[in-house]
MDTraj code that builds the backbone (N, CA, C; nanometers):
import mdtraj as md
import numpy as np

residues = "UNK UNK UNK UNK UNK UNK UNK UNK UNK UNK UNK UNK UNK UNK UNK UNK UNK UNK UNK UNK UNK UNK UNK UNK UNK UNK UNK UNK UNK UNK UNK UNK UNK UNK UNK UNK UNK UNK UNK UNK UNK UNK UNK UNK UNK UNK UNK UNK UNK UNK UNK UNK UNK UNK UNK UNK UNK UNK UNK UNK UNK UNK UNK UNK UNK UNK UNK UNK UNK UNK UNK UNK UNK UNK UNK UNK UNK UNK UNK UNK UNK UNK UNK UNK UNK UNK UNK UNK UNK UNK UNK UNK UNK UNK UNK UNK UNK UNK UNK UNK UNK UNK UNK UNK UNK UNK UNK UNK UNK UNK UNK UNK UNK UNK UNK UNK UNK UNK UNK UNK UNK UNK UNK UNK UNK UNK UNK UNK UNK UNK UNK UNK UNK UNK UNK UNK UNK UNK UNK UNK UNK UNK UNK UNK UNK UNK UNK UNK UNK UNK UNK UNK UNK UNK UNK UNK UNK UNK UNK UNK UNK UNK UNK UNK UNK UNK UNK UNK UNK UNK UNK UNK UNK UNK UNK UNK UNK UNK UNK UNK UNK UNK UNK UNK UNK UNK UNK UNK UNK UNK UNK UNK UNK UNK UNK UNK UNK UNK UNK UNK UNK UNK UNK UNK UNK UNK UNK".split()
xyz = np.array([
    [1.7776, 8.3852, -0.8827],
    [1.8414, 8.3388, -0.7796],
    [1.7464, 8.2231, -0.6593],
    [1.8267, 8.1328, -0.6086],
    [1.7788, 7.9972, -0.5717],
    [1.7509, 8.0386, -0.3879],
    [1.8253, 8.1620, -0.3713],
    [1.8198, 8.1587, -0.2042],
    [1.8769, 8.0392, -0.1184],
    [1.9339, 7.9397, -0.1768],
    [1.9434, 7.8486, -0.1158],
    [2.0384, 7.8947, 0.0303],
    [2.0041, 7.8259, 0.1283],
    [2.1056, 7.8628, 0.2569],
    [2.1883, 7.7807, 0.2845],
    [2.3141, 7.8230, 0.3269],
    [2.4372, 7.7441, 0.3609],
    [2.4664, 7.7353, 0.4813],
    [2.5218, 7.6329, 0.5341],
    [2.5658, 7.6197, 0.6846],
    [2.6924, 7.5684, 0.6901],
    [2.7816, 7.6288, 0.7541],
    [2.9407, 7.5624, 0.7448],
    [2.9025, 7.4389, 0.8050],
    [3.0090, 7.3505, 0.7451],
    [2.9913, 7.2059, 0.8436],
    [3.1205, 7.2101, 0.9124],
    [3.2239, 7.3281, 0.9037],
    [3.3219, 7.3122, 0.9627],
    [3.3131, 7.3530, 1.1271],
    [3.2891, 7.3036, 1.2301],
    [3.2940, 7.2727, 1.3489],
    [3.3997, 7.3521, 1.4146],
    [3.3634, 7.4035, 1.5299],
    [3.4875, 7.5027, 1.6077],
    [3.5497, 7.3542, 1.6919],
    [3.6518, 7.3465, 1.6861],
    [3.7292, 7.2563, 1.7612],
    [3.8450, 7.3033, 1.8725],
    [3.8256, 7.3092, 1.9757],
    [3.9102, 7.3409, 2.1061],
    [4.0131, 7.2216, 2.1367],
    [4.1589, 7.2691, 2.1487],
    [4.2223, 7.1992, 2.2355],
    [4.1980, 7.2148, 2.3765],
    [4.2965, 7.1418, 2.4373],
    [4.2298, 7.1311, 2.6002],
    [4.2833, 7.2609, 2.6591],
    [4.3766, 7.3831, 2.5885],
    [4.4215, 7.4847, 2.6670],
    [4.3320, 7.5790, 2.6000],
    [4.2065, 7.5226, 2.5377],
    [4.0847, 7.6102, 2.4907],
    [4.0923, 7.7285, 2.3819],
    [4.2048, 7.6642, 2.2693],
    [4.2889, 7.7300, 2.1743],
    [4.2029, 7.6962, 2.0571],
    [4.1292, 7.7668, 1.9777],
    [4.0596, 7.7605, 1.8660],
    [4.1681, 7.6947, 1.7461],
    [4.1532, 7.5586, 1.7176],
    [4.2450, 7.4815, 1.6493],
    [4.2199, 7.5493, 1.4742],
    [4.1040, 7.6338, 1.4715],
    [4.0920, 7.6689, 1.3292],
    [4.1118, 7.8003, 1.3260],
    [4.1665, 7.8816, 1.4441],
    [4.2142, 8.0371, 1.4277],
    [4.3590, 8.0046, 1.3587],
    [4.3521, 8.1189, 1.2602],
    [4.4693, 8.1149, 1.1699],
    [4.4915, 8.2397, 1.1668],
    [4.6348, 8.2921, 1.1697],
    [4.6869, 8.4252, 1.1750],
    [4.5864, 8.5138, 1.0318],
    [4.5551, 8.6321, 1.0496],
    [4.4779, 8.6666, 0.9240],
    [4.5338, 8.6947, 0.8010],
    [4.6851, 8.7279, 0.8060],
    [4.7676, 8.7621, 0.7169],
    [4.7572, 8.6357, 0.6126],
    [4.7394, 8.5128, 0.6701],
    [4.7434, 8.4317, 0.5418],
    [4.6207, 8.4403, 0.4274],
    [4.5043, 8.5069, 0.4812],
    [4.4121, 8.5088, 0.4125],
    [4.4340, 8.6249, 0.2889],
    [4.3937, 8.6543, 0.1710],
    [4.3999, 8.7466, 0.0691],
    [4.2874, 8.8813, 0.1445],
    [4.3443, 8.9503, 0.1840],
    [4.2605, 9.0831, 0.2377],
    [4.1676, 9.1067, 0.1135],
    [4.0561, 9.1601, 0.1622],
    [3.9578, 9.1777, 0.0683],
    [3.8686, 9.2795, 0.1193],
    [3.7766, 9.3387, 0.0219],
    [3.6692, 9.4276, 0.0293],
    [3.5102, 9.3489, 0.0350],
    [3.4891, 9.3423, 0.1486],
    [3.3598, 9.2516, 0.1702],
    [3.2411, 9.3035, 0.2035],
    [3.1100, 9.2923, 0.1336],
    [3.0231, 9.3502, 0.1778],
    [2.8812, 9.2827, 0.2263],
    [2.8298, 9.2832, 0.3677],
    [2.7606, 9.2119, 0.4126],
    [2.5989, 9.2699, 0.4166],
    [2.5083, 9.1915, 0.3429],
    [2.3829, 9.2693, 0.3502],
    [2.2794, 9.1708, 0.3987],
    [2.1809, 9.2368, 0.4261],
    [2.0227, 9.1250, 0.4509],
    [1.9462, 9.2103, 0.4992],
    [1.8360, 9.1470, 0.5513],
    [1.7078, 9.1981, 0.5995],
    [1.7652, 9.2542, 0.7665],
    [1.6910, 9.3701, 0.8147],
    [1.7075, 9.4235, 0.9510],
    [1.6930, 9.3108, 1.0145],
    [1.8077, 9.2925, 1.1312],
    [1.7678, 9.2100, 1.2404],
    [1.8461, 9.0275, 1.2042],
    [1.9171, 9.0301, 1.0520],
    [1.9553, 8.9185, 0.9933],
    [2.0797, 8.8670, 1.0426],
    [2.1557, 9.0039, 1.1040],
    [2.2994, 8.9743, 1.1785],
    [2.4003, 9.0182, 1.1016],
    [2.4055, 9.1389, 0.9995],
    [2.4773, 9.1629, 0.9265],
    [2.5970, 9.2434, 1.0233],
    [2.5510, 9.3421, 1.1188],
    [2.6561, 9.3694, 1.1703],
    [2.7421, 9.3044, 1.2768],
    [2.6699, 9.2046, 1.3212],
    [2.7230, 9.1067, 1.4248],
    [2.8438, 9.0179, 1.3178],
    [2.8175, 8.9937, 1.2247],
    [2.8765, 8.8954, 1.1401],
    [2.9868, 8.9645, 1.1081],
    [2.9776, 9.1028, 1.0429],
    [3.0484, 9.2205, 1.0037],
    [3.1893, 9.2286, 1.1064],
    [3.1468, 9.2522, 1.2329],
    [3.2347, 9.3083, 1.3329],
    [3.3291, 9.1881, 1.3648],
    [3.2341, 9.0604, 1.3681],
    [3.3624, 8.9143, 1.4072],
    [3.4217, 8.8814, 1.2919],
    [3.3847, 8.9065, 1.1683],
    [3.4743, 8.9014, 1.0441],
    [3.6108, 8.9835, 1.0315],
    [3.5471, 9.1226, 1.0617],
    [3.6644, 9.2160, 1.0613],
    [3.7488, 9.1956, 1.1619],
    [3.7324, 9.1320, 1.2843],
    [3.8309, 9.1195, 1.4167],
    [3.8943, 9.0069, 1.3689],
    [3.8629, 8.9150, 1.2880],
    [3.9364, 8.7975, 1.2499],
    [4.0267, 8.8233, 1.1476],
    [3.9909, 8.9165, 1.0752],
    [4.0778, 8.9647, 0.9460],
    [4.1788, 9.0832, 0.9790],
    [4.1420, 9.1350, 1.0956],
    [4.2503, 9.2509, 1.1265],
    [4.2097, 9.3540, 1.0478],
    [4.0789, 9.3943, 0.9914],
    [4.0293, 9.4908, 0.9007],
    [3.9406, 9.5588, 0.9828],
    [3.9090, 9.7260, 0.9398],
    [3.8174, 9.7983, 0.9778],
    [3.6874, 9.7354, 0.9500],
    [3.5653, 9.7446, 1.0558],
    [3.4480, 9.7309, 1.0296],
    [3.3616, 9.8479, 1.0006],
    [3.2635, 9.8672, 0.9336],
    [3.2030, 9.9794, 0.8925],
    [3.0256, 9.9435, 0.8623],
    [2.9654, 10.0043, 0.9718],
    [2.8338, 9.9624, 0.9130],
    [2.7461, 10.0702, 0.8581],
    [2.6600, 10.0269, 0.7385],
    [2.5658, 10.1429, 0.6949],
    [2.5373, 10.2348, 0.7649],
    [2.4190, 10.1968, 0.8836],
    [2.3607, 10.3284, 0.9438],
    [2.4601, 10.4423, 1.0230],
    [2.6249, 10.4031, 1.0401],
    [2.6816, 10.4818, 1.1290],
    [2.7217, 10.6063, 0.9722],
    [2.7261, 10.5726, 0.8573],
    [2.7455, 10.6716, 0.7718],
    [2.6226, 10.7262, 0.7080],
    [2.5394, 10.6633, 0.7366],
    [2.3870, 10.7291, 0.6663],
    [2.3003, 10.8191, 0.7498],
    [2.3220, 10.8170, 0.8831],
    [2.2271, 10.8623, 0.9654],
    [2.3657, 10.9536, 1.0512],
    [2.3065, 11.0853, 1.0979],
    [2.3949, 11.1774, 1.1956],
    [2.3529, 11.0981, 1.3388],
    [2.4704, 11.1113, 1.4326],
    [2.4148, 11.0752, 1.5512],
    [2.3337, 11.1617, 1.6668],
    [2.2511, 11.1256, 1.6910],
    [2.1311, 11.1711, 1.7466],
    [2.0525, 11.1036, 1.8543],
    [1.9551, 11.1694, 1.9368],
    [1.9110, 11.1193, 2.0594],
    [1.7765, 11.1780, 2.0191],
    [1.6550, 11.1077, 1.9894],
    [1.6489, 10.9794, 1.9301],
    [1.7634, 10.9283, 1.8410],
    [1.7899, 10.8251, 1.8094],
    [1.8616, 10.8034, 1.6774],
    [1.7934, 10.7943, 1.5589],
    [1.8165, 10.7570, 1.4657],
    [1.7970, 10.7613, 1.3259],
    [1.6920, 10.8164, 1.2796],
    [1.7121, 10.9853, 1.3138],
    [1.6097, 11.0773, 1.2896],
    [1.6461, 11.1838, 1.1667],
    [1.8033, 11.1837, 1.1748],
    [1.8329, 11.2807, 1.0654],
    [1.9589, 11.2236, 0.9757],
    [1.9294, 11.2219, 0.8749],
    [2.0357, 11.1664, 0.7415],
    [2.1327, 11.2713, 0.7163],
    [2.2418, 11.2273, 0.6723],
    [2.3818, 11.2774, 0.6245],
    [2.3309, 11.3849, 0.5039],
    [2.3765, 11.4574, 0.4597],
    [2.3528, 11.5096, 0.3191],
    [2.4536, 11.4230, 0.2156],
    [2.3986, 11.4056, 0.0921],
    [2.4603, 11.3425, 0.0065],
    [2.6200, 11.3786, -0.0055],
    [2.6523, 11.4855, -0.0138],
    [2.7803, 11.5102, 0.0154],
    [2.8686, 11.4543, 0.1096],
    [2.8195, 11.4948, 0.2536],
    [2.8740, 11.4423, 0.3551],
    [2.8501, 11.2413, 0.3536],
    [2.8032, 11.2392, 0.3167],
    [2.7621, 11.1003, 0.3256],
    [2.8765, 10.9987, 0.2114],
    [2.8847, 11.0862, 0.1272],
    [2.9950, 11.0341, 0.0183],
    [3.1224, 11.0693, 0.0639],
    [3.1472, 11.1835, 0.1061],
    [3.3103, 11.1988, 0.1485],
    [3.3277, 11.1135, 0.2822],
    [3.2194, 11.1064, 0.4150],
    [3.2595, 10.9873, 0.4625],
    [3.2547, 10.8317, 0.4369],
    [3.1893, 10.8073, 0.3361],
    [3.1923, 10.6744, 0.3035],
    [3.3335, 10.6421, 0.2387],
    [3.3747, 10.7413, 0.1670],
    [3.5241, 10.7049, 0.0929],
    [3.6556, 10.7344, 0.1847],
    [3.6309, 10.8149, 0.2858],
    [3.7246, 10.7843, 0.3934],
    [3.7433, 10.6688, 0.4626],
    [3.6398, 10.6307, 0.4922],
    [3.5974, 10.4911, 0.5816],
    [3.6067, 10.3787, 0.5005],
    [3.5888, 10.3780, 0.3792],
    [3.5900, 10.2485, 0.3121],
    [3.6751, 10.3082, 0.1617],
    [3.8070, 10.3124, 0.1708],
    [3.8800, 10.3570, 0.0571],
    [3.8481, 10.2523, -0.0519],
    [3.8405, 10.2571, -0.1768],
    [3.8423, 10.1936, -0.2566],
    [3.9749, 10.0975, -0.2856],
    [4.0981, 10.1485, -0.2499],
    [4.2121, 10.0621, -0.2550],
    [4.2739, 10.0131, -0.0879],
    [4.1492, 10.0101, -0.0035],
    [4.1618, 9.9328, 0.1345],
    [4.1124, 9.8084, 0.1244],
    [4.1357, 9.7923, 0.2709],
    [4.0294, 9.6563, 0.2845],
    [3.9643, 9.6553, 0.4074],
    [3.8369, 9.6038, 0.3976],
    [3.7361, 9.6298, 0.4856],
    [3.6231, 9.5440, 0.4915],
    [3.5409, 9.5556, 0.5806],
    [3.4192, 9.4712, 0.5989],
    [3.3082, 9.5986, 0.6152],
    [3.2637, 9.6156, 0.5111],
    [3.1142, 9.6829, 0.4990],
    [2.9539, 9.6101, 0.5232],
    [2.8876, 9.6147, 0.6290],
    [2.7784, 9.5459, 0.6724],
    [2.6232, 9.6594, 0.6600],
    [2.5342, 9.5897, 0.6120],
    [2.4185, 9.6642, 0.6076],
    [2.3517, 9.7005, 0.4464],
    [2.2888, 9.7775, 0.4322],
    [2.2063, 9.7763, 0.3119],
    [2.2273, 9.9357, 0.2451],
    [2.2836, 9.9288, 0.1427],
    [2.3263, 10.0589, 0.1245],
    [2.3204, 10.0713, -0.0465],
    [2.2377, 9.9770, -0.1195],
    [2.2338, 9.9539, -0.2425],
    [2.2088, 10.0731, -0.3555],
    [2.1382, 10.1874, -0.2829],
    [2.1196, 10.3186, -0.3597],
    [2.2161, 10.4274, -0.3390],
    [2.3218, 10.3965, -0.2560],
    [2.3986, 10.5246, -0.2231],
    [2.5448, 10.4861, -0.2049],
    [2.5747, 10.3470, -0.2072],
    [2.7096, 10.2963, -0.2298],
    [2.7873, 10.2620, -0.3535],
    [2.6809, 10.2812, -0.4570],
    [2.7072, 10.2387, -0.5781],
    [2.8910, 10.2619, -0.6325],
    [2.9354, 10.3840, -0.5456],
    [3.0571, 10.3819, -0.6049],
    [3.1675, 10.2895, -0.5924],
    [3.1343, 10.1828, -0.4520],
    [3.2035, 10.0989, -0.4119],
    [3.1823, 9.9397, -0.4964],
    [3.0590, 9.9613, -0.5444],
    [3.0043, 9.8159, -0.6134],
    [3.1314, 9.7619, -0.7058],
    [3.2035, 9.8299, -0.7923],
    [3.2723, 9.7495, -0.8833],
    [3.4151, 9.6982, -0.7812],
    [3.4315, 9.7453, -0.6684],
    [3.5609, 9.6922, -0.5776],
    [3.5033, 9.5995, -0.4817],
    [3.3927, 9.5504, -0.4775],
    [3.3610, 9.4657, -0.3681],
    [3.4233, 9.3353, -0.4359],
    [3.5020, 9.2590, -0.3733],
    [3.5419, 9.1280, -0.3976],
    [3.4568, 8.9996, -0.3467],
    [3.4168, 9.0327, -0.2349],
    [3.2916, 8.9047, -0.1909],
    [3.1569, 8.9855, -0.1499],
    [3.0450, 8.9180, -0.1887],
    [2.9154, 8.9762, -0.1046],
    [2.8536, 8.8844, -0.0739],
    [2.8169, 8.8758, 0.0674],
    [2.7768, 8.7962, 0.1565],
    [2.6306, 8.8483, 0.1906],
    [2.5123, 8.7617, 0.1626],
    [2.4066, 8.7787, 0.1713],
    [2.3249, 8.6893, 0.2614],
    [2.2798, 8.7409, 0.3930],
    [2.2035, 8.6916, 0.4796],
    [2.0773, 8.6453, 0.4811],
    [2.0139, 8.5555, 0.5170],
    [1.8640, 8.5063, 0.5013],
    [1.8343, 8.4384, 0.6477],
    [1.7193, 8.4266, 0.6820],
    [1.7131, 8.3924, 0.8392],
    [1.5316, 8.4134, 0.8265],
    [1.4960, 8.2970, 0.9092],
    [1.3462, 8.2757, 0.9190],
    [1.2929, 8.4222, 0.9523],
    [1.1949, 8.4568, 0.9066],
    [1.1455, 8.5997, 0.9523],
    [1.0791, 8.5921, 1.0834],
    [1.0614, 8.4675, 1.1207],
    [1.0085, 8.4977, 1.2858],
    [1.1186, 8.5093, 1.3675],
    [1.2390, 8.4281, 1.3538],
    [1.3672, 8.4415, 1.4452],
    [1.4018, 8.5722, 1.4282],
    [1.4020, 8.6339, 1.2777],
    [1.4557, 8.7756, 1.2846],
    [1.3960, 8.8679, 1.3506],
    [1.2681, 8.8667, 1.3425],
    [1.1570, 8.9793, 1.4162],
    [1.1699, 8.9438, 1.5703],
    [1.2037, 8.8318, 1.6097],
    [1.2196, 8.8003, 1.7765],
    [1.3448, 8.8671, 1.8059],
    [1.4543, 8.8730, 1.7190],
    [1.5691, 8.9188, 1.7828],
    [1.5545, 9.0859, 1.7566],
    [1.4841, 9.1085, 1.6844],
    [1.5003, 9.2709, 1.6900],
    [1.4193, 9.3250, 1.7801],
    [1.3119, 9.2808, 1.8348],
    [1.2127, 9.3058, 1.9403],
    [1.2816, 9.2941, 2.0668],
    [1.4076, 9.1807, 2.0697],
    [1.4892, 9.1999, 2.1950],
    [1.5441, 9.2988, 2.2030],
    [1.6374, 9.3174, 2.0708],
    [1.7304, 9.4279, 2.0393],
    [1.6846, 9.5583, 2.0816],
    [1.5534, 9.5740, 2.0517],
    [1.5012, 9.7044, 2.0543],
    [1.4776, 9.7156, 2.2274],
    [1.4405, 9.6097, 2.2964],
    [1.4037, 9.6435, 2.4395],
    [1.5659, 9.6597, 2.5161],
    [1.6356, 9.5784, 2.4663],
    [1.7718, 9.6211, 2.5282],
    [1.8168, 9.7595, 2.5214],
    [1.8234, 9.8044, 2.4030],
    [1.8533, 9.9156, 2.3770],
    [1.7932, 10.0505, 2.4380],
    [1.6492, 10.0506, 2.4429],
    [1.5972, 10.1582, 2.4937],
    [1.5087, 10.1515, 2.5768],
    [1.4712, 10.0235, 2.6399],
    [1.4260, 10.0021, 2.8062],
    [1.2784, 10.0659, 2.7987],
    [1.2505, 10.1481, 2.9060],
    [1.1691, 10.2191, 2.9444],
    [1.1041, 10.3155, 2.8156],
    [1.2020, 10.3586, 2.7718],
    [1.1596, 10.4526, 2.6377],
    [1.0676, 10.4049, 2.5259],
    [1.0589, 10.2511, 2.5539],
    [0.9393, 10.2318, 2.4633],
    [0.8139, 10.1848, 2.5172],
    [0.8030, 10.2113, 2.6643],
    [0.6477, 10.2104, 2.7090],
    [0.5698, 10.2976, 2.6750],
    [0.4559, 10.3063, 2.6723],
    [0.3527, 10.3637, 2.6310],
    [0.3884, 10.5007, 2.6910],
    [0.3729, 10.6180, 2.6036],
    [0.4281, 10.7621, 2.6367],
    [0.5944, 10.7591, 2.6403],
    [0.6557, 10.6822, 2.6167],
    [0.7958, 10.6949, 2.6034],
    [0.8251, 10.7835, 2.4720],
    [0.9574, 10.8218, 2.4743],
    [0.9845, 10.9274, 2.3592],
    [1.0304, 10.8335, 2.2632],
    [1.0555, 10.7227, 2.2759],
    [1.1034, 10.5962, 2.1599],
    [0.9915, 10.5197, 2.1255],
    [0.8789, 10.5031, 2.1954],
    [0.7720, 10.3880, 2.1415],
    [0.7313, 10.4193, 2.0398],
    [0.6881, 10.5558, 1.9671],
    [0.6267, 10.5557, 1.8509],
    [0.7128, 10.4980, 1.7371],
    [0.8451, 10.5645, 1.7507],
    [0.9555, 10.5198, 1.6709],
    [1.0025, 10.4010, 1.6512],
    [0.9886, 10.3125, 1.7429],
    [1.0044, 10.1769, 1.7543],
    [0.9183, 10.1035, 1.6881],
    [0.7711, 10.1443, 1.7315],
    [0.6905, 10.0594, 1.6461],
    [0.6746, 10.0772, 1.5321],
    [0.7389, 10.1835, 1.4721],
    [0.7239, 10.2096, 1.3070],
    [0.8690, 10.1386, 1.2706],
    [0.9474, 10.1015, 1.3066],
    [1.0536, 10.0528, 1.2712],
    [1.0398, 9.9130, 1.2776],
    [1.0015, 9.8481, 1.3718],
    [0.9370, 9.7082, 1.3817],
    [0.8385, 9.6665, 1.2689],
    [0.7186, 9.7690, 1.2476],
    [0.6629, 9.7251, 1.1330],
    [0.7175, 9.7433, 1.0047],
    [0.8445, 9.8616, 0.9659],
    [0.8921, 9.8074, 0.8435],
    [0.9958, 9.7298, 0.8369],
    [1.0554, 9.6798, 0.9499],
    [1.1329, 9.5532, 0.9168],
    [1.0458, 9.4252, 0.9077],
    [0.9624, 9.4386, 0.9271],
    [0.8886, 9.2887, 0.9230],
    [0.8137, 9.3030, 0.7585],
    [0.8173, 9.4043, 0.6679],
    [0.7592, 9.3973, 0.5544],
    [0.8561, 9.3500, 0.4661],
    [0.9971, 9.3419, 0.4921],
    [1.0905, 9.2934, 0.4430],
    [1.0819, 9.1662, 0.3226],
    [1.0308, 9.0584, 0.3599],
    [0.9983, 8.9782, 0.2786],
    [0.8584, 8.9999, 0.1804],
    [0.7913, 9.1284, 0.1936],
    [0.6697, 9.1316, 0.0906],
    [0.6699, 9.2709, 0.0350],
    [0.7568, 9.3883, 0.0716],
    [0.7406, 9.5138, 0.0178],
    [0.8239, 9.4753, -0.1167],
    [0.8017, 9.6156, -0.2028],
    [0.8455, 9.6216, -0.3087],
    [0.9744, 9.6874, -0.3136],
    [1.0648, 9.6998, -0.4319],
    [1.1742, 9.7522, -0.4589],
    [1.2418, 9.8854, -0.3954],
    [1.1334, 9.9486, -0.3968],
    [1.1398, 10.0932, -0.3237],
    [1.2118, 10.0823, -0.1683],
    [1.1535, 9.9567, -0.1114],
    [1.2025, 9.9521, 0.0197],
    [1.3297, 9.8827, 0.0377],
    [1.3598, 9.8615, 0.1705],
    [1.4579, 9.7690, 0.1809],
    [1.4136, 9.6126, 0.1848],
    [1.3846, 9.5408, 0.0980],
    [1.3341, 9.4350, 0.0736],
    [1.4206, 9.3143, 0.0103],
    [1.3567, 9.1929, 0.0317],
    [1.3731, 9.0899, -0.0431],
    [1.3845, 9.0770, -0.1905],
    [1.2982, 9.1544, -0.2361],
    [1.3036, 9.1622, -0.3961],
    [1.3577, 9.2599, -0.4279],
    [1.4113, 9.3939, -0.3653],
    [1.4764, 9.4771, -0.4086],
    [1.6451, 9.4185, -0.4070],
    [1.6660, 9.3389, -0.2771],
    [1.8075, 9.2742, -0.2895],
    [1.8310, 9.1847, -0.4105],
    [1.7420, 9.0951, -0.4084],
    [1.7567, 8.9979, -0.5250],
    [1.7575, 9.0412, -0.6421],
    [1.6881, 9.1555, -0.6790],
    [1.7253, 9.2020, -0.8148],
    [1.8578, 9.2768, -0.8413],
    [1.9113, 9.3728, -0.7260],
    [2.0406, 9.3859, -0.6951],
    [2.1604, 9.2943, -0.7124],
    [2.1417, 9.2065, -0.6591],
    [2.2300, 9.0675, -0.6576],
    [2.2474, 9.0132, -0.7843],
    [2.1118, 9.0095, -0.8476],
    [2.1259, 8.9773, -1.0073],
    [2.1882, 9.0363, -1.0980],
    [2.2015, 9.1444, -1.0760],
    [2.3003, 9.2469, -1.1803],
    [2.4430, 9.2337, -1.1528],
    [2.4982, 9.1468, -1.0617],
    [2.6369, 9.1786, -1.0303],
    [2.7316, 9.0621, -1.0716],
    [2.8348, 9.1049, -1.1111],
    [2.9132, 8.9868, -1.1405],
    [3.0483, 8.9289, -1.0296],
    [2.9780, 9.0202, -0.9046],
    [3.0829, 8.9950, -0.8100],
    [3.0526, 8.8689, -0.7313],
    [3.1477, 8.7871, -0.6823],
    [3.1066, 8.6296, -0.6172],
    [2.9861, 8.6875, -0.4905],
    [2.8705, 8.5887, -0.5080],
    [2.7766, 8.6037, -0.3642],
    [2.7977, 8.4742, -0.2996],
    [2.8316, 8.4977, -0.2032],
    [2.7847, 8.4096, -0.0670],
    [2.6786, 8.3861, 0.0182],
    [2.5769, 8.3069, 0.0257],
    [2.4482, 8.3146, 0.0821],
    [2.4402, 8.2246, 0.1783],
    [2.4211, 8.2742, 0.3130],
    [2.4206, 8.2156, 0.4225],
    [2.2905, 8.2194, 0.5269],
    [2.2577, 8.1288, 0.5925],
    [2.1581, 8.1049, 0.6866],
    [2.2160, 8.1528, 0.8161],
    [2.1615, 8.2714, 0.8701],
    [2.2497, 8.3327, 0.9523],
    [2.1886, 8.2935, 1.1020],
    [2.0922, 8.1981, 1.0890],
    [2.0777, 8.1017, 1.2363],
    [2.1806, 8.0516, 1.2654],
    [2.2919, 8.0168, 1.1648],
    [2.4021, 7.9338, 1.2273],
    [2.5022, 8.0240, 1.3258],
    [2.5588, 7.9646, 1.3872],
    [2.6562, 8.0200, 1.5131],
    [2.7606, 8.1160, 1.3952],
    [2.7794, 8.2483, 1.5072],
    [2.8563, 8.3336, 1.4016],
    [2.9964, 8.2918, 1.3861],
    [3.0660, 8.1806, 1.4455],
    [3.2018, 8.1433, 1.4336],
    [3.1824, 8.0429, 1.3063],
    [3.0774, 7.9724, 1.2906],
    [3.0567, 7.9307, 1.1720],
    [3.0297, 8.0107, 1.0429],
    [2.9609, 8.0992, 1.0677],
    [2.9627, 8.1692, 0.9460],
    [3.1103, 8.2492, 0.8848],
    [3.1420, 8.2908, 1.0061],
    [3.2939, 8.3647, 0.9702],
    [3.3771, 8.2647, 0.8866],
    [3.3815, 8.1313, 0.9721],
    [3.4559, 8.0477, 0.8557],
    [3.4280, 8.0023, 0.7233],
    [3.2976, 8.0105, 0.7328],
    [3.2264, 8.0115, 0.5688],
    [3.2854, 8.1251, 0.4839],
    [3.2707, 8.2133, 0.5515],
    [3.3193, 8.3590, 0.4602],
    [3.4837, 8.3302, 0.4549],
    [3.5909, 8.3012, 0.5167],
    [3.6830, 8.2855, 0.5148],
    [3.7286, 8.1676, 0.4003],
    [3.6586, 8.0517, 0.3898],
    [3.6844, 7.9783, 0.3079],
    [3.6597, 8.0120, 0.1541],
    [3.5759, 8.1400, 0.1540],
    [3.5745, 8.1884, 0.0350],
    [3.6945, 8.2792, -0.0422],
    [3.7952, 8.3435, 0.0989],
    [3.8928, 8.3847, 0.0441],
    [4.0245, 8.3524, -0.0181],
])
top = md.Topology()
chain = top.add_chain()
for i, resn in enumerate(residues, 1):
    res = top.add_residue(resn, chain, resSeq=i)
    for name in ("N", "CA", "C"):
        top.add_atom(name, md.element.get_by_symbol(name[0]), res)
traj = md.Trajectory(xyz[None], top)
């Protein structure tokens, strides 16, 4: 894989009423099952939600499937049986949807049905700055020394920062690269520093 970055050259054009001239009714696109993956903080959820809204199909994030809703979050995994059942309910193989996040070890049943895979890359320093801002916005004072989220958030940031150097046993560049190399599904590689509307346009151009 050459990991070449793509940025859509298709810029957004608005008429005098502020209507997006590129906006097209979603029914003209061939509906598809699209999987978006990348490092934590690369924007998979943001692009997934925007793309699904444009297509008029459901968007499902991997974290909502993998983790039970708890407070603090991300502490209790679903059982394998519950995860499989929920995944097939929300991402039926005969349906149309956008699935974002990393699930290369536990969503293998979906892999033959992906019509397009979007792989997001971004400069690591930009990605980590995004994650730190996101953590602060979500948890605020809970991240301060002595706060109930301080240790967990620090561990998460350390884990996320290792994406570009960690081995395949982790959510990592090398793990994602190996997984992508074994696929026959078309892969679109995008630089997620680009504006979201440009990323959406680039994906739609592949459908």
